[in-house]
C-alpha positions in Angstrom: -29.7 -22.7 5.6 -26.1 -24.1 5.4 -23.0 -24.0 7.6 -20.6 -22.0 6.6 -17.9 -24.7 5.5 -15.9 -22.4 3.3 -14.5 -18.8 3.1 -13.2 -17.4 -0.4 -11.3 -14.3 -0.2 -10.3 -11.7 -2.4 -6.6 -10.9 -2.4 -6.1 -7.4 -3.3 -7.1 -4.7 -1.1 -8.8 -7.9 0.9 -6.0 -9.5 2.4 -3.1 -7.8 0.6 -2.2 -4.4 0.6 -2.3 -4.0 -3.2 -2.9 -0.2 -2.4 0.2 0.1 -0.7 2.5 -1.5 -3.2 1.0 0.3 -6.3 1.9 4.1 -4.3 4.7 3.0 -3.7 5.7 2.1 -6.9 4.4 4.9 -8.4 6.6 7.3 -6.0 9.4 5.8 -7.1 8.6 6.6 -11.0 7.5 9.9 -10.0 11.6 10.6 -7.8 12.3 10.2 -11.4 10.1 11.9 -13.5 9.6 15.5 -11.7 6.1 15.6 -14.0 4.9 12.8 -11.9 5.9 14.2 -8.5 4.1 17.5 -9.2 0.7 15.4 -8.7 -0.5 14.7 -5.5 -0.5 10.8 -4.6 -4.3 10.5 -5.0 -4.5 12.0 -8.1 -1.3 9.8 -9.4 -3.5 6.9 -8.2 -6.6 7.8 -9.8 -4.3 8.3 -13.4 -2.7 5.1 -12.5 -5.9 3.2 -12.1 -8.1 4.1 -14.8 -5.0 3.2 -17.4 -4.7 0.1 -15.5 -8.9 -0.6 -16.0 -9.0 0.4 -19.4 -6.3 -2.6 -20.1 -7.1 -5.1 -17.5 -9.7 -6.3 -20.3 -6.8 -7.2 -22.7 -4.9 -9.3 -19.8 -8.2 -11.3 -18.8 -8.4 -12.6 -22.4 -4.9 -13.2 -22.8 -4.3 -10.8 -25.8 -2.0 -8.6 -23.4 1.0 -10.2 -20.5 1.0 -8.6 -17.2 4.8 -7.9 -18.2 3.4 -5.6 -21.3 0.4 -4.3 -19.2 2.8 -2.9 -17.1 4.8 -1.1 -19.8 2.1 0.1 -21.8 0.5 1.8 -18.8 2.9 3.0 -17.1 4.2 4.4 -20.5 0.9 6.1 -20.7 0.9 7.6 -17.7 4.8 9.3 -18.3 3.4 10.5 -21.5 0.1 12.0 -20.1 2.3 14.1 -17.9 4.3 15.2 -21.0 7.2 13.1 -21.0 8.7 12.8 -24.7 9.0 8.8 -25.6 9.1 7.0 -22.3 10.6 4.4 -22.4 8.2 1.9 -21.2 10.1 -0.6 -19.9 12.3 1.1 -17.8 9.6 2.7 -15.9 8.0 -1.0 -15.2 11.4 -2.3 -14.1 12.0 1.0 -11.3 8.0 0.7 -10.6 7.7 -3.3 -10.2 10.9 -3.7 -7.9 9.7 -0.6 -5.7 6.0 -2.2 -5.6 7.7 -6.3 -4.8 9.8 -4.6 -2.0 6.2 -3.6 -0.3 4.4 -7.1 -0.1 2.6 -7.4 2.8 -0.4 -8.6 4.3 -2.9 -6.4 5.6 -3.3 -5.3 9.3 -4.7 -9.2 10.9 -5.6 -10.5 7.3 -2.6 -13.9 8.3 -4.3 -14.0 11.8 -7.7 -14.5 9.8 -7.0 -17.0 7.7 -5.2 -18.7 10.2 -8.1 -18.8 12.7 -10.7 -19.7 9.8 -8.3 -23.2 9.0 -7.9 -23.8 12.8 -11.1 -23.8 13.0 -11.8 -26.5 10.7 -12.7 -24.2 7.9 -12.0 -24.8 4.5 -10.1 -21.5 3.0 -9.4 -20.1 -0.5 -8.8 -17.2 -2.6 -10.8 -16.2 -5.8 -8.7 -13.0 -7.5 -9.1 -11.6 -10.4 -5.4 -11.8 -11.8 -3.0 -14.4 -13.7 -2.0 -17.0 -11.2 1.9 -15.8 -11.3 1.5 -12.5 -10.0 -1.1 -13.4 -7.2 0.5 -16.9 -6.2 4.0 -14.4 -5.4 2.2 -11.9 -3.4 0.2 -15.0 -1.8 4.2 -16.6 -1.4 5.6 -13.6 -0.1 2.4 -12.3 2.6 2.8 -16.1 4.2 -0.8 -16.8 3.5 -0.2 -20.2 0.9 0.1 -22.2 3.6 -2.8 -22.0 4.9 -4.6 -21.4 1.9 -6.8 -25.0 0.5 -7.0 -23.5 -2.7 -6.4 -20.6 -4.6 -8.3 -19.6 -8.4 -7.5 -16.8 -10.5 -7.7 -15.8 -13.9 -5.5 -18.4 -15.3 -8.0 -21.3 -13.9 -11.5 -19.0 -14.2 -13.3 -16.6 -16.2 -13.0 -13.5 -14.2 -15.8 -12.7 -11.2 -18.4 -11.6 -11.3 -18.4 -14.5 -13.9 -21.0 -17.2 -12.3 -18.3 -19.9 -13.5 -15.5 -18.4 -11.3 -17.0 -18.3 -7.8 -18.4 -21.9 -8.8 -15.1 -23.3 -9.6 -13.8 -21.6 -6.6 -15.9 -23.5 -4.6 -15.5 -27.0 -6.5 -11.9 -26.1 -5.6 -12.9 -26.4 -1.8 -14.9 -29.2 -2.4 -18.5 -27.1 -1.1 -21.7 -26.3 -2.2 -22.1 -22.4 -3.0 -24.7 -22.5 0.0 -21.8 -23.3 2.1 -19.4 -20.6 1.4 -18.7 -17.0 2.0 -17.3 -14.8 -0.2 -14.9 -12.2 0.7 -13.5 -8.9 -1.1 -13.8 -5.3 -1.2 -15.1 -4.7 -4.8 -19.1 -5.0 -4.3 -19.6 -5.6 -8.1 -17.4 -8.6 -8.0 -17.5 -10.0 -4.1 -20.8 -9.3 -2.9 -23.1 -8.7 -6.0 -22.0 -11.1 -8.4 -21.2 -13.7 -5.7 -24.8 -13.5 -4.2 -26.4 -13.9 -7.9 -23.7 -17.0 -8.0 -25.9 -18.7 -4.8 -22.9 -17.8 -2.5 -22.8 -15.7 1.2 -21.2 -12.1 1.0 -19.1 -10.3 3.5 -17.8 -6.8 2.0 -14.5 -5.7 3.2 -15.3 -2.4 3.8 -13.0 0.2 5.6 -13.7 3.0 4.4 -17.4 2.9 5.5 -18.8 3.6 2.1 -22.8 2.9 1.6 -24.0 -0.2 0.0 -24.5 0.7 -4.3 -27.8 -1.4 -3.5 -29.6 -3.8 -1.4 -28.2 -7.3 -0.7 -27.4 -10.1 2.0 -23.7 -9.5 3.2 -22.3 -8.9 6.2 -19.8 -5.1 6.5 -16.6 -5.8 7.7 -14.3 -2.5 8.3 -11.4 -4.5 9.5 -10.0 -7.8 10.2 -9.9 -6.7 14.4 -10.7 -7.7 16.6 -10.8 -11.2 15.8 -13.1 -13.1 17.2 -15.8 -10.5 15.8 -14.7 -11.3 12.5 -14.7 -14.9 13.0 -19.0 -14.4 13.8 -19.4 -12.5 11.3 -17.5 -14.9 8.3 -19.1 -18.1 10.0 -22.6 -16.2 10.8 -23.5 -14.4 7.5 -27.1 -13.1 6.0 -28.4 -16.5 4.0 
């Protein structure tokens, strides 16, 4: 078994508090629309997530910009609760301003990235969204200076396409067997990575049951730091 020379992180809801940003944006929008405000947070979040999932493929394919996707899904969200002729552009401005104000790393994430780099491990990010949006998150969270590479859907096919993981490995100058993929999405960050020849660590704070057998380490948070580093650098083959 090759030693671990690189750790590749997913970004959203792995290093970056994407759920918190999304909820902040949705709450700001709900403050302007009583029909949205009538929904509990979990229902509002679920409706938005379903709309995003339905449009995300269009963004990956380059047929829809990030901004147009945001306008369309928020207009659909508002029309779905009975808001007549919703202004998607205005909704997008409200949502994005509130979301952007919440940009922050998950607790302990920056410490882990810094400690890996200090230990001589190459550190990268592999994320399923275009570069402009994701690099703004990395910059805002103070993560960018500690990364050797970041690979987005502007640079490679989205996970779980095998080329996405191999592109990240190439950017870090390591073989697949020398890298660990870390993320919260089982399909994209565990199953896909293992199929491409990487090792995997599932970031699983909710302690969900694994949907299928696969060699992986389960992490329930980024602390304690020593235990996290040991798990990342000695994952199952």
